[in-house]
Phi, psi and omega in degrees: 000125176272104182269352187302314178301318181293321178300314180300315181298315183292324177296323179293324179293318180299315178048049182267173181275073177270133179269344175285141174301141187301314184295316177299316180297316179302316179296318182293322177298316179301313181298320179297316179294325177295320176298313178304312182300319180296311182286335180298332184291339183247315192253357177054058180291326183212148182284343180275127187247329181289126184303318181294321178289329173295319180300316184283305191280339178255301188289301184295323175305319179288315183291337183294343184273349189306316183296346186250009183256138175257124176262191005264000183251112185243135171244125178256111187265128183063050189293337180063244180278013177100030184243126005269004191302316183293311177303322178297316180295324178290320185282330184231080177295349176273356174267154174251116188249124175259122180258121180251120182206128185270340182284121187291324179294322180288325179288331174299317175299316180299319178301316181294319178296316180301318181291311186289330181258005175054052183269084181287346179264017183242135172237136183248127180243108179275070184216164168288148183296334178295336184263356187285134172232126184255144178278329174239127182291150180282146170274322179225133172248127185232149176215149180250324185208033186281305183190184173287164190302316183300312180293322181300311183290319184295320185278349185241004187295338180275003183267353184253170183275130178293150177059031176248109186291343184264353181296147186210155175248130184235124179245127178270126186224153175281311178198104185284124182283152181302322182297327177288317181298329178289349175290342180280108186235160182308137012272009177269154178211154178282116176282312179191163171241126181252132174273128182257143170253120184252121179306128177086353186251123177257066182204154180284137173225139184231152174241115177263120182248124184240140178233170178236136179290143179243000000 
């Protein structure tokens, strides 16, 4: 299946602030999807097997958050197969993306992706998030499927810069329940919930943005 024309169309629909040239980005996305498909046969990286569905539900879903992310230092917690971190790194080569994943088979895959796609702006940390120590603090900490909001913030609060009013935690959700939102307690607060439109996806997507009072 040649996904390149569809990738280009979806990127045009997103019309986001990507710093990577569109043609190069589209080819890199296609290569990334081929790698996921190849490794999926052995390591079960994702339950989604169809390449077009992976393009929509993984790649475009990840890229839809770009306008709402503050760089240049991003930490992707529980990245799994590199989502959303790899698409972010491809689209914004001027950002520095740290991928945190404790599963060794998945980090082996991430290392291969980094090599084959020449992702010099990506760092992979094969650790539990509790053990992560950063030399440069993050501007944005993002997660797609790591945990509920309370645990996400509690385990990552040491990864950001102190006394930075713009630092933020970003959680990608299908539909965040009120009970989960209530896990956000002082000094953290819910800044906003953004509804996302993902090209090709007829389902609700939300971005929950959390900040900390200073």
